[in-house]
C-alpha positions in Angstrom: 40.0 -32.5 -38.0 42.8 -31.3 -35.7 42.7 -28.0 -37.5 39.0 -27.6 -36.8 39.6 -28.5 -33.2 42.4 -26.0 -32.6 40.3 -23.2 -34.0 37.4 -24.3 -31.8 39.3 -23.8 -28.6 41.4 -20.6 -29.2 38.7 -18.0 -29.8 36.6 -18.8 -26.7 39.4 -17.2 -24.6 37.4 -14.0 -25.1 33.9 -15.2 -25.8 33.5 -17.4 -22.7 35.3 -15.1 -20.3 33.2 -13.3 -17.7 33.2 -9.6 -18.0 36.1 -8.0 -16.1 35.4 -7.5 -12.4 37.1 -5.1 -10.1 38.7 -6.3 -6.9 38.0 -4.4 -3.8 40.2 -4.3 -0.7 37.1 -4.1 1.6 37.2 -6.0 4.8 34.5 -8.2 6.3 32.7 -6.4 9.1 30.1 -7.5 11.5 26.6 -6.2 11.2 24.2 -6.6 14.2 20.9 -8.1 13.3 18.7 -5.3 14.7 15.0 -6.0 14.9 14.3 -2.8 13.0 15.0 -3.0 9.3 15.8 0.7 9.3 18.9 0.4 11.4 22.1 -1.7 11.2 24.4 -1.6 14.3 22.3 1.3 15.5 23.1 3.3 12.4 20.4 4.2 9.8 20.7 1.6 7.1 20.1 4.1 4.4 23.4 5.8 5.3 25.5 2.6 4.8 26.5 2.6 1.2 30.1 3.2 0.9 33.6 2.1 1.7 34.2 0.2 5.0 37.5 0.6 6.8 38.6 -1.3 9.9 41.4 -0.7 12.3 42.8 -4.2 12.0 45.9 -5.8 10.6 45.2 -6.3 6.8 47.2 -9.6 6.7 45.1 -11.3 9.4 41.6 -12.5 9.3 39.2 -10.0 10.9 37.7 -11.1 14.2 35.2 -9.6 16.6 37.9 -8.5 19.1 38.0 -4.9 20.3 38.2 -2.5 17.4 36.4 0.5 15.9 34.6 0.2 12.6 34.3 3.3 10.4 31.5 3.5 7.8 32.2 6.1 5.2 29.0 6.9 3.2 29.6 7.5 -0.5 26.7 9.9 -0.8 28.7 13.0 -0.1 28.8 12.7 3.6 31.7 14.5 5.2 32.0 12.6 8.5 32.7 9.1 9.6 30.4 7.1 11.9 32.3 5.3 14.6 30.8 2.0 16.0 32.7 0.6 18.9 32.8 -3.1 19.3 33.8 -3.8 22.8 33.8 -7.6 23.2 34.9 -10.6 21.3 31.7 -12.3 22.2 29.1 -9.6 22.1 27.8 -6.8 20.0 25.5 -4.3 21.7 24.9 -6.9 24.3 24.0 -9.7 21.9 25.9 -13.0 21.5 28.2 -13.5 18.6 25.9 -16.0 17.0 23.5 -13.1 16.3 26.1 -11.4 14.1 26.1 -11.8 10.3 29.3 -11.6 8.3 28.7 -10.1 4.9 30.8 -8.5 2.3 31.3 -4.8 2.8 29.2 -3.1 0.2 26.5 -5.7 0.8 24.5 -3.6 3.3 21.8 -3.2 0.7 21.6 -7.0 0.6 20.7 -7.0 4.3 18.4 -4.0 4.0 16.1 -5.5 1.5 15.9 -8.8 3.4 17.6 -11.3 1.1 17.4 -14.3 3.4 17.6 -17.9 2.3 13.9 -18.1 1.6 13.7 -15.0 -0.5 16.8 -15.9 -2.4 15.4 -19.4 -3.2 12.2 -17.6 -4.4 14.3 -15.4 -6.7 16.2 -18.4 -8.2 12.9 -20.3 -8.8 11.6 -17.2 -10.6 14.6 -17.2 -12.9 14.2 -20.9 -13.4 10.6 -20.7 -14.5 11.3 -17.8 -16.9 14.6 -19.0 -18.5 14.8 -22.8 -18.4 11.6 -23.9 -20.2 12.4 -21.9 -23.3 16.1 -22.8 -23.3 15.2 -26.4 -23.0 12.7 -26.1 -25.9 15.5 -24.6 -28.0 17.9 -27.5 -27.4 15.0 -30.0 -27.9 14.6 -28.6 -31.4 18.3 -28.5 -32.0 18.8 -32.2 -31.0 15.7 -33.2 -32.8 16.8 -31.6 -36.1 20.3 -33.1 -36.0 19.2 -36.7 -35.1 16.0 -37.0 -37.0 18.1 -38.5 -39.8 17.9 -41.7 -37.8 14.1 -41.7 -38.0 14.3 -40.7 -41.7 16.5 -43.8 -42.4 13.6 -46.0 -41.3 11.2 -44.1 -43.5 13.2 -44.9 -46.7 15.8 -42.3 -46.9 18.7 -44.6 -48.0 16.6 -46.3 -50.7 15.3 -43.1 -52.2 18.7 -41.4 -52.4 20.5 -44.5 -53.6 22.8 -44.7 -50.5 24.9 -47.8 -50.0 27.8 -49.0 -47.9 29.2 -46.2 -45.6 27.1 -43.5 -47.3 24.8 -43.2 -44.3 27.7 -43.1 -41.8 29.4 -40.4 -43.8 26.2 -38.3 -43.8 26.1 -38.6 -40.0 29.8 -37.7 -39.5 30.0 -34.7 -41.9 27.8 -32.7 -39.5 30.3 -32.6 -36.7 33.5 -30.9 -38.1 31.4 -27.9 -39.1 29.6 -28.0 -35.8 32.9 -27.9 -33.9 34.6 -25.2 -35.9 31.7 -22.7 -35.7 31.3 -22.9 -31.9 33.9 -20.1 -31.0 32.9 -17.9 -34.0 29.2 -18.1 -32.9 30.0 -17.2 -29.3 32.0 -14.2 -30.4 28.9 -13.0 -32.3 26.9 -13.7 -29.2 29.1 -11.4 -27.2 29.2 -8.8 -30.0 25.4 -8.7 -30.4 23.0 -10.0 -27.7 21.6 -13.4 -26.7 18.1 -12.3 -27.7 19.3 -11.5 -31.2 22.0 -14.1 -32.0 20.4 -17.3 -30.6 17.0 -16.8 -32.4 19.0 -15.8 -35.6 20.9 -19.1 -35.7 17.6 -20.9 -35.0 16.0 -19.4 -38.0 19.0 -20.5 -40.0 19.0 -24.2 -38.9 15.2 -24.3 -39.2 15.5 -23.3 -42.9 18.3 -25.8 -43.5 16.3 -28.6 -41.9 13.2 -27.8 -44.0 15.3 -27.7 -47.2 16.8 -31.1 -46.3 13.3 -32.5 -47.1 13.8 -31.2 -50.7 17.1 -33.0 -51.5 16.9 -35.5 -54.3 20.4 -37.1 -54.2 23.1 -38.1 -51.8 25.3 -35.0 -52.6 22.4 -32.7 -51.6 22.1 -34.6 -48.3 25.8 -34.1 -47.5 25.6 -30.4 -48.3 22.5 -30.0 -46.1 24.1 -31.9 -43.2 27.2 -29.7 -43.4 25.1 -26.6 -43.4 23.1 -27.8 -40.5 26.3 -28.3 -38.5 27.3 -24.7 -39.2 23.8 -23.5 -38.2 23.5 -25.4 -35.0 27.1 -25.1 -33.7 26.5 -22.0 -31.7 23.6 -23.2 -29.6 25.0 -25.6 -27.0 28.2 -23.5 -26.0 26.2 -20.3 -26.3 23.4 -21.4 -23.9 26.0 -23.1 -21.6 27.8 -19.7 -21.3 24.4 -17.9 -21.0 23.5 -20.0 -18.0 26.7 -19.0 -16.2 25.6 -15.3 -16.6 22.6 -16.0 -14.4 23.5 -18.7 -11.8 26.3 -19.3 -9.3 28.8 -22.1 -9.6 27.0 -24.8 -7.7 23.6 -23.8 -9.2 24.6 -24.4 -12.8 24.7 -28.2 -12.6 21.0 -28.7 -12.2 20.2 -26.0 -14.8 22.5 -27.5 -17.3 20.9 -30.9 -16.6 17.4 -29.5 -17.1 18.6 -27.8 -20.3 20.4 -31.0 -21.6 17.4 -33.2 -20.6 15.8 -31.7 -23.7 18.0 -34.0 -25.7 16.3 -37.0 -24.1 12.9 -35.4 -24.7 14.0 -34.9 -28.3 14.6 -38.6 -28.7 11.2 -39.5 -27.2 9.3 -36.8 -29.1 11.2 -37.4 -32.3 10.2 -41.1 -32.4 6.5 -40.3 -31.8 6.5 -37.4 -34.3 8.3 -39.4 -37.0 5.8 -42.2 -36.6 2.9 -39.9 -37.2 4.6 -37.9 -40.0 5.6 -41.0 -41.9 1.8 -41.5 -42.5 2.0 -38.5 -44.8 4.2 -40.4 -47.3 3.0 -39.7 -50.8 1.3 -36.4 -50.0 2.6 -33.7 -52.4 4.7 -36.3 -54.1 7.0 -36.4 -51.1 8.2 -39.5 -49.2 7.6 -39.9 -45.4 11.3 -39.1 -44.6 11.0 -35.8 -46.6 8.0 -34.7 -44.5 9.9 -35.5 -41.3 12.6 -32.9 -42.3 10.1 -30.4 -43.7 7.6 -30.3 -40.8 10.3 -30.4 -38.0 12.2 -27.7 -39.7 9.1 -25.4 -40.0 8.4 -26.0 -36.3 11.9 -24.7 -35.5 11.5 -21.7 -37.7 8.3 -20.6 -36.1 9.7 -21.1 -32.5 12.7 -19.0 -33.6 10.5 -16.1 -34.5 8.9 -16.3 -31.1 12.3 -16.4 -29.5 13.1 -12.9 -30.8 10.4 -11.5 -28.5 10.7 -13.6 -25.4 14.4 -14.2 -24.7 16.1 -12.1 -22.0 19.7 -10.9 -22.4 21.4 -10.4 -19.0 20.3 -10.1 -15.3 21.0 -6.4 -15.3 18.5 -5.8 -18.1 15.9 -8.5 -17.4 12.5 -6.9 -17.5 10.9 -9.8 -15.5 13.1 -8.9 -12.5 12.5 -5.9 -10.2 15.4 -3.5 -9.7 16.2 -5.0 -6.3 16.2 -8.5 -7.8 18.5 -7.4 -10.6 20.9 -6.0 -8.1 20.8 -9.2 -6.0 21.5 -11.5 -8.9 24.5 -9.3 -9.9 25.7 -9.3 -6.3 25.5 -13.1 -5.9 27.4 -13.7 -9.1 30.2 -11.2 -8.1 30.4 -12.9 -4.7 30.6 -16.3 -6.3 33.5 -15.4 -8.6 35.6 -14.5 -5.5 38.9 -12.8 -5.9 40.3 -14.8 -8.8 41.4 -13.0 -12.0 38.8 -12.1 -14.5 40.7 -9.9 -16.9 41.8 -11.1 -20.3 45.4 -12.2 -20.5 46.9 -14.8 -22.8 48.9 -16.3 -20.0 45.6 -17.8 -18.7 45.2 -19.6 -22.0 48.6 -21.3 -21.5 47.6 -22.1 -17.9 44.7 -24.0 -19.3 46.8 -25.7 -21.9 49.3 -26.9 -19.3 46.7 -28.0 -16.8 46.7 -31.9 -16.9 43.3 -32.0 -15.2 41.7 -30.3 -18.2 43.3 -32.9 -20.5 41.9 -35.7 -18.3 38.5 -34.2 -18.5 38.8 -34.0 -22.3 39.3 -37.8 -22.5 36.6 -38.4 -19.9 34.3 -36.4 -22.2 35.1 -38.1 -25.5 34.4 -41.4 -23.7 30.9 -40.1 -23.0 29.9 -38.0 -26.0 30.8 -40.8 -28.5 28.4 -43.3 -26.9 25.8 -40.6 -26.6 25.8 -39.7 -30.2 26.0 -43.3 -31.2 22.9 -44.0 -29.2 20.9 -41.0 -30.5 21.7 -41.8 -34.1 21.4 -45.5 -34.1 18.8 -46.4 -31.5 15.9 -46.8 -34.0 18.1 -49.1 -36.0 19.1 -51.2 -33.0 15.5 -51.5 -31.8 14.5 -52.6 -35.3 16.9 -55.6 -35.0 15.0 -56.8 -32.0 12.2 -58.0 -34.2 10.1 -54.9 -34.6 8.7 -53.3 -37.8 10.0 -49.9 -38.8 6.9 -48.1 -37.4 7.1 -50.1 -34.2 10.8 -49.3 -33.8 10.0 -45.6 -34.0 7.6 -46.0 -31.1 9.7 -48.4 -29.1 12.7 -45.9 -29.1 10.6 -43.5 -27.0 10.5 -45.1 -23.5 14.4 -45.3 -23.0 14.6 -41.5 -23.5 11.8 -40.8 -20.9 13.7 -42.8 -18.3 17.0 -41.0 -19.3 15.3 -37.6 -18.9 14.3 -38.4 -15.4 17.8 -39.6 -14.5 19.4 -36.6 -16.1 17.3 -34.1 -14.0 17.4 -36.0 -10.7 21.2 -36.6 -11.1 21.8 -32.9 -11.7 19.7 -31.9 -8.7 21.4 -34.4 -6.3 24.9 -33.4 -7.5 24.2 -29.7 -6.9 22.6 -30.4 -3.5 25.5 -32.5 -2.3 28.1 -30.4 -4.2 29.8 -33.4 -5.6 29.9 -34.8 -9.1 32.6 -37.5 -9.5 30.7 -40.2 -7.7 27.6 -39.5 -9.7 29.5 -39.7 -13.0 31.1 -43.0 -11.9 27.7 -44.4 -11.0 26.0 -43.4 -14.3 29.0 -44.7 -16.3 28.7 -48.1 -14.6 25.0 -48.1 -15.4 25.7 -47.5 -19.1 28.3 -50.2 -19.1 25.8 -52.8 -17.8 23.3 -51.8 -20.5 25.9 -52.2 -23.3 27.1 -55.5 -21.9 23.4 -56.7 -22.1 23.2 -55.5 -25.7 26.4 -57.3 -26.7 26.0 -60.6 -24.9 22.3 -61.3 -24.5 20.3 -63.3 -27.0 17.0 -62.3 -25.5 15.2 -59.4 -27.2 13.6 -58.2 -23.9 17.0 -58.2 -22.2 18.5 -56.3 -25.1 15.7 -53.7 -24.9 16.3 -53.4 -21.1 19.9 -52.7 -22.0 18.8 -49.8 -24.1 17.1 -48.3 -21.0 20.3 -48.7 -18.9 22.5 -47.4 -21.6 20.4 -44.2 -22.0 20.0 -43.7 -18.3 23.7 -43.9 -17.7 25.1 -41.9 -20.6 22.8 -38.9 -20.9 23.2 -37.6 -17.3 27.0 -37.5 -17.6 27.0 -34.8 -20.3 25.8 -32.0 -18.0 27.5 -33.5 -15.0 30.9 -33.5 -16.9 30.5 -29.9 -18.1 29.6 -28.7 -14.5 32.4 -30.7 -12.9 35.1 -29.4 -15.2 33.9 -25.8 -14.9 33.6 -26.0 -11.1 37.2 -26.9 -10.8 38.8 -24.3 -13.1 39.7 -21.1 -11.3 39.5 -17.8 -13.1 37.1 -17.0 -15.9 39.5 -16.9 -18.8 41.1 -20.2 -17.9 37.6 -21.6 -17.3 36.5 -20.4 -20.7 39.4 -22.1 -22.4 39.0 -25.3 -20.4 35.3 -25.6 -21.2 36.0 -25.0 -24.9 38.5 -27.8 -24.8 36.0 -30.0 -23.0 33.1 -29.4 -25.4 35.1 -29.3 -28.6 37.0 -32.5 -27.9 33.8 -34.2 -26.8 32.0 -33.2 -30.0 34.7 -34.8 -32.1 33.2 -38.0 -30.7 30.1 -37.2 -32.8 32.2 -37.6 -35.9 33.5 -40.9 -34.6 30.0 -42.1 -33.7 28.9 -42.1 -37.3 31.2 -45.1 -37.9 30.5 -47.1 -34.7 27.5 -49.1 -35.9 28.0 -50.3 -39.5 25.4 -52.0 -41.6 27.6 -55.0 -42.2 27.6 -55.7 -38.4 23.8 -55.9 -38.3 21.9 -57.3 -36.4 24.2 -58.0 -33.5 26.5 -54.9 -33.9 29.0 -56.7 -31.7 32.0 -54.5 -32.9 30.1 -51.3 -32.2 29.1 -52.4 -28.7 32.7 -53.4 -27.9 34.1 -50.1 -29.0 31.6 -48.2 -26.8 32.3 -50.5 -23.8 36.0 -49.7 -24.2 35.4 -45.9 -24.4 33.1 -45.8 -21.4 35.5 -48.0 -19.4 38.4 -45.6 -20.2 36.2 -42.7 -19.1 35.1 -44.4 -15.9 38.7 -45.2 -14.9 39.7 -41.6 -15.4 36.7 -40.4 -13.4 37.8 -42.6 -10.5 41.3 -41.4 -10.7 40.2 -37.7 -10.8 37.8 -38.2 -7.9 40.5 -39.7 -5.7 43.1 -37.1 -6.6 40.7 -34.2 -6.0 39.8 -35.6 -2.6 43.4 -36.0 -1.6 44.4 -32.5 -2.8 41.6 -30.9 -0.9 42.7 -32.8 2.2 46.3 -31.6 1.7 45.2 -28.0 1.4 43.1 -28.3 4.5 46.1 -29.6 6.4 48.6 -27.1 5.2 46.5 -23.9 4.9 43.8 -22.3 6.9 40.1 -22.6 5.9 39.1 -20.5 2.9 36.6 -18.5 5.0 39.5 -17.1 7.1 41.3 -15.4 4.2 41.2 -11.7 4.1 40.5 -9.8 0.9 44.2 -8.8 0.7 45.3 -12.4 1.0 42.8 -13.5 -1.7 43.9 -10.7 -4.0 47.5 -11.7 -3.6 46.7 -15.1 -5.1 44.2 -14.0 -7.6 46.4 -15.0 -10.6 46.9 -18.6 -9.3 43.4 -19.7 -10.3 42.5 -23.1 -8.9 46.1 -23.4 -7.5 45.3 -20.7 -5.0 45.6 -22.0 -1.4 42.0 -20.9 -0.6 40.5 -22.8 -3.6 38.8 -26.1 -2.9 37.8 -28.5 -5.7 34.4 -30.0 -6.3 35.0 -33.7 -5.8 
């Protein structure tokens, strides 16, 4: 297991790194908001394309005090245009409040009118095109890896002669292969294109899921589960990385929440679908559990074929965006990355390994992923112990997922809006703890069922919250890639553990399993509180000892580019 994990976090140094970005020494210069879109500071806007020089001391933040700004067009012009700025408080007779500060080289951004409203419209356009289909892919992925829980209620164990820990081993064998293939898959994603690689692995796991319905013994089931882990391993890290290619840092949380909410939809949809499919038992000589695998696998296969034709690769090549929109998306991403190092260097790998904050996040994560997988794999079984029949348990497992889906999306939206994540994670963790305590201590079936709602509503939102929180606080794309790989890889090892949390011998109370999960979530919550307090204190210290980030010049930022999140202008997301 440690061998699989080490492999899973080394390769993403390359595959999760952003493409190398060049650092400019341009200064920030003031542009006058002229009523006419054809002019900027009285100069034709079409001529403002090139390098911008200012006669100011490079080591100090640029102000509006008397200076002359030179705009050197890059279109072959031989002369410079001088624009005198005569006062600290006025530009061409206008107050300083009418002056915009934009990155030199962003004149086109002003020219085409990218204000807050038009930018929001552009982001919504990307949301509507990208997120529904990405969410559908993850819904199918989570459905195909957890439908074994529904198949269990449809007679899987009896037909394959499974006893003792056989079912738990069948659950656990999926995850080592799932973890080890993540970096390999992302390398292929980089080598090919998202629109090729992601549909390809979908075709693979769709075929594997379908063939799982044809197994006739326990050995065949184990081989199929291992193959499914290999096939599905590339989707979650691949799509997580894919989202960062389109959205800025504090826009990713909601999008990851929307994407991951498909896991809750899979739980709800899977229960309903399994209930209906189970009625096909006996058709073609196949049991109901076999038809669950066959039909859900075929659904994935056909959606994968569609994916080859509808997925977009990168903003720079997206056909649904206009040329101006493609340029604006690229500009926003470059601006969001700031001046921190993007180039590949092994030293950034070691920076990540030595960063104690990443290790804390790893243990926060395994304290969330283990309960999540335990819930997804065993909810139908737990609900059945409340006095329901097998078919009723399939249906009664649906409502908790619906509520969890709502919490996942609203939590992601609120955290992005407030630009804070720790408090949300703590609140959701406490909610999950209350649900587990009800499941462990109550004798009332209705109270236990209510505990299922609280458990799901608390644990599911924390998966995208945790990925976004960790990623937001790692400076530099190479270090961030390594840190996220540690985060996801270590968390997914919790999936292997989860297969042994709820054992048949502990039925119907499952007291031991509930106690283990309460302990894990309590550990995770304590670490979340500690991390939140430390980040808040560290931001306050940097605010006291250093100037505000907005006052750093390009040269000052460049001088600290290799420090990552230790740069004095970097502020953590609390």
